[in-house]
N, C-alpha and C positions, 0 to 999 in steps of 0.2 A: 588871432587867438588870444584870449585874455589869460595867458599862462607864461611861465618862464620859458627860456630857450633850452633848458636842460631838464630832463625828467628821468628818474630812475624807476625801472619797470616793476621791480619787486614791491615797491611802495604803493603801486596802483592796485595790487591784488586785493580783492575784497571790497574795493570802494564802490559805493552806490552810483548808479548811472541815472541821470534825470533828463527828462525832455525839457524844452524851453518853458513849459508851464509849471515846472516844479514837480511833475508826477514821476514817480520812480519807475524806471524801465527794467532794471535788473542790477547785477553786480559784475564788476570786472573780474575775469578769471585768468586772462593771459593777454599777450600782445603778439601780433603776427609779424614775423621777420621775413622779408623777401631777400633771397640771395642774389648777388650780381654775378654776371659772367666775366666781368673785369675785376681788377683789384680794388675797386671802390668798396667802402664799407657797406654792410647790409642795410636795407631800408626798412623802417617800421611803417607798415601800410595800414595798420588798424589794430583795434582791440577785439578780444573775444569777450562777450558779455553773456551771463547766464540769466535767463528770464524765468518766468513761472513755468511749472511743469518740467523743470530741468532742461529746457531747450537752450542751446548755445548758439548765438548768432554772431555775425561779423559786423563790426562798427567801423566803417572806413575812417581813417584819421581825418579826412577832410570834413567829416560831419561833426567833429568835436570842436566845440567853441571854448571849452575850459576844462582843464584837469589839474587838480592840485592835491594836497594831502587830505582833503575832505570829500571830494566828489568829482565825477566826470559829468559834464553837461553837454547835451547834443544840440545841434541846430535844428530848426524846424524842417519838416519835409517827411516824406514817406520812409518808413524803416523796413528794410527787407528782412523778413522773419525766416528765410530759408536757413535750415540748420547748417552751422559752420562745418566745412570740410577743408582740411589742409591740402594745398596744392603741392605738386612735386618740388617746386622751387622755393617752398616756404618752410620755416621752422616756427615753433612756438617758443617765445623767449624763456618762459618759466619752466615749461614742460621739458624742452629739449636742451636748453643751455645751462640752466641752473645746476650747480654741483658738478659741472664738467671739470675734469683734470686737464689743465692747460700748462703751457710753458711760457713764461714771461721773458721776452728778449731784452737784454740790457740796452739802455739808451745810447751808450758809447761803445764803440768797437773794442773788443777785448774784455768786456765785462762778463760777469758770470750769469748764465741762464738760471732761472728759478722755477721750480714746480709750484703750482698754486691750484686752488679750487675756486670756481666762479661762484660769487655770492649775489651779484646784481649786475644789471646791464643798464648803462646810461645812454640816452639818445638825445641828440641835439637838433635844433631846427636850423637848417642852412638857408642861404639866400634865395634858394628856389622853393622855399616853404616845404621842404622835404625833411622828415624826421629820419636821421641816420644814426646807426650805432657808432658811437665815437669813444665811449669810455667803458671800461670793464672793472668792476670792483671784485677783487680776489682776496682770498685768504691764503697766506703762505702755507705750503704743505710741508710740515716738519717730519712726517713719517712716524710721529709718536702720538698715540691715542691720548696720553695723559696731558699733552701740552698742545693747545690750539695756537696756530700761527696768527700773526697780526694781520689785520685787514688793510689793504691799500688800493688805490686806483691807478690804472695805467691806460694809455691810449690804446684804442682798438688795434692799431697796426703793430703793437708790440706783443700781441697775444697770438700764440700758435696753438692750433687744435680746438679752437672755439666751435667751429662748424664741421669738425671731422667726425670720425666714427663715435658711436655712443657707448662703446664698451669701457670708456674711461669716465663714466658719469656716476656720481655718488647719489645719496638720497637726503642728506641732513638738511640742506637749505629748503628743498622742496617740501619736506615734511614739516619744517617750521612754518611754511605758508599754509599747508593743508590743515595743520593743527588748529588754525583759527576758525575753521569751518565746522558746521554741525556734521554729525556722522552721515546724514543723508547727502549733504553737499559734497563731502569728501568722497563718498562712494561714487557719486556722479563724476567727480573729477578723475577718479581712478579709471573709470570706464573709457575716458578719452585717451589714456596712455596706451602705448603698445603693450602687448601681453607680457613680454619679458620685463619691461620697466614697471608695469603695474604690480607684478608679483614681487619685484625687488623692493618697491616702496612699501607694499603691504607688509612684507616680512620684517621691515625695519621699524614698524609701529610697535608700541608696547602691547602686551596681551589684551588689556582692557579696551584700548582704542581700536585695535584690530577686531575684537569681538563686536564692538558697536558698529563698525563699518561693514563687517560681513553681514550683519542683520539687514543692511540696507541695499545689498547687492543682489543682482539676479542669481538664481541658483547655479547656473553654469559657471559664473565668475567665482562664487563662493567655493565651489568644488575645486576649481583650477588653483585658487590661492591656497586652499587648505592642503592639497596634495603636494604642493611645493615645499611645505614645512616638514621638518622632521616630526616623527610621530609624537614625541614627548611634548614638543611645542604645540602641535595641533591639539593635543588633549588639554593642555593648559588654556588655550584659547576657547575651546568648547566649554570648559568649566565656567568661563566668564560670560558666556552668552546666556540669554534667557533660556530656560530649559526647553520651551516649545520651539524656539528658533534652532537650538542645537539639535533637537530631535528631527526637525525638518531637514537640516543640512545632512545629518548622518543618514537619513533615509535615501539620499541621493547617491550614497557610496555603496560599493559592493558589500555583501553581507560579511565577508571575512574581515574587511577593513572596519566595519562597524564594531565588530566584536573586539578587535585589537584596541581601538581608540576608547571604547567604553571601559575596557579593563585597565587602561592607563590613567583614566580619570579617577579622582578621589571618589571613594564609594558613596559618600553623602551627596556629591555632585552628580554622579552617574545615576543614582537611584531614580530621581524624578524623570530623567531623560528616558531611561529604560521603560518606565511606566507609561509615558506618553507614546512611545513607539509601539506599545502593545495594543493600542486602540486602532480600530479600523480607520483608514484615511477618510477625511471628510466628515468626521463626527465631532461632537463636542469634546470628547475625550482626547482626540488627536490635535485639536487646535487650541485648547485652553492653556492658560498659564497656571502652573502649579504653585506660584508664589504671589498670590494676592495679599493684601493687607488683612491680617487676621488678628482679632482680639478676643479675649475671654469676656464674658458678660460683666465682670466686676471692674473692668478697666474704666477709666474716667474719660470725659470728653477731652481734657487736656492731653492725656496720653494718646488718644486717637488723632488729634490735630498734630501732635509732634511726629507721629508715624507718617502721616500723609505729606508732611513737609520735607521728608527725606529727598534730597535732590536727585538721587538715582532712579526714583520712581517715575514712570511715564504718567502723563496727565490722566489717561483712562484708568490706570491702576489706582491712582491716588484719588479718584473721584468718589470712592466709597470705601468703607471698611466692612468686613464680613465678621460676624460674631458667632463664635462656636465654643463649646465646652472644651476643656483641655483634653488632649494636647493641642497646641496651636499650629503645629506643623502639619501639612497635608500628608495623609488623610487625618483629619482632626477628630475631636470628639463630636457629639451631636451638633449639627448646624442649627442655629437659632434664627438667623435673619441678617439683614444688612442695614447699614446706616449711611445715608448720603452725606457728603461733606457740607452741603448747604444746611442740613439739619444740625450738624455739629457746630456750625458757626452761630446758630441761633440759641444755643443752650449754654448755661453757665459751665465753666471749666470743670467744676467738681461733680457734675452730673454723671451718673453711671450709664454706660452705653447699653447695658442690658435692658434698661427701661425705654430705649429709643428705637429698638430694632423694628424694621418693617419685615414682617413675616408673612405678608399677604400674597407675595409673588412666588409661584411654584418654581423651585429650582430646576435646572436642566439635569438630564441624565446623560451619562457618557455616550450612549449610542445614538442620541438625537442627531439628525442631519443638519447641515448648514442652512438649508431652506427653512426648517422648523425654527432654528435658532434665530435667524434673521426676522422671521415673522413675529416671534415673541418679543424680541428686543424692540422692534418697531411699534408693537402694540403698547408696550409700557414706557416707551421713550427712554430706554436705558442705554448706558454706554458699557455696562458689564453685567453679567448674570452668573450666579453661582452654579457649580456642577457638583452634584452629590451622588453617592453610591446607594445601594439598596438599603443600607442601614442608616442613611441620612448623615453620613460623614462628609464633610466638605473635601472635595478632591482638587478643586481649583476654580478658576473663573474664566469665562469666555468674554473677551473684550471686543469692542467694535472694530478695533484695528486688526484683531485676529480674524474676524469675519471678512473684512475687506481683503486682507492678504490672500485668503483662500477662495474668495469669490471672484476676484479679478483674474484675467488670463494669466497663465504661469509666467509669461514674459513681460508683465506690465512694468517691471523695473528696468527692463533692457532697453537702452536708448536706441539700439539698432532696429528694434521692432517698430519704432515710430515711423509714420509716413513722412517722406521728405518732399513736402509740397511748398510752393512759394506762397507767401502771404504778405500782405502789406498792412501797415499800421500807421495812422496819422498821429504822431506824438502831439 
């Protein structure tokens, strides 16, 4: 192997995996630790890589020709694409061992034992070309939230409790790794965790990050995580979700719980959610976002471009601006039309958007079905369409991701719903 004889596993997380031709296979998500029946250190038998469509597969360590701080490279040969499943005698280094509370035994007899938290696992290549857990990086546990202990390394045989019960496992270091992922990838990683661990990690995220991740999870996982939070925290998280996603999540809860959480939300945040929940499921009103980019007709192209550059906007929402008379919050004044971002890019910054609107496409009405919405969007090659009421006020916009979310099977985000079939790929 063209690699060093010691590798730290947390540093591999997120690295790209390439085949011998330089084509990207996926990204490293974890390492598989096989426990021994003797007192020998655990063995690292392979990596877990995430491929397209969120499929996680096992990469035997013998197939790896190189792993460094930049990438992991595989040897040639068929790659087994069966979805990874952990065996009874196996642990995942980052999922199961990171953040463990352990006891560090002193090197010399009579020394003092120290409490610590695991921050990384080091593996070394032995003379039999086996990768063994030999080092553990830990942070001294001071018991004080305001003062973090120093980080140091110890030999594996000086650590007690590393592979014991999981009730002494924290979340901070795992979250630090997950924070590097996109919300969809983090949601996928959470689905791999045991339910209790998943709920614990999710609860430790800040409100904004948790809201983003909830939007990417299957509905049953969303509900399970939300109900584990106290109601005030749950309401705060719902406020930070897109109104349409918050409405969909609340719709999965009992009516009494819906009322309580909506009452705990700030009135201005709860209002659009209540409105979306009032529409019949499967209609434009129930799937639309009530917060598209809306400008008055006297706004300039420069102002419009500044709005769609806002980083929190999704690509489909930022693909166009909707022009309406004041007020600009939904429901707006009279809807006038839309301007696509490509048109904005072709015009001088001082141009008034009221003179650029495309008013030739009939807006959607709240009662229209998903079938009709899909037909119209396909006809005009649009990624978003306006929704107006009977007096032509803009209520929101249906985006292509809204349509996909509600057209696919309800369990499309659920990894457990995928077929577990063997496939082979020649890298």
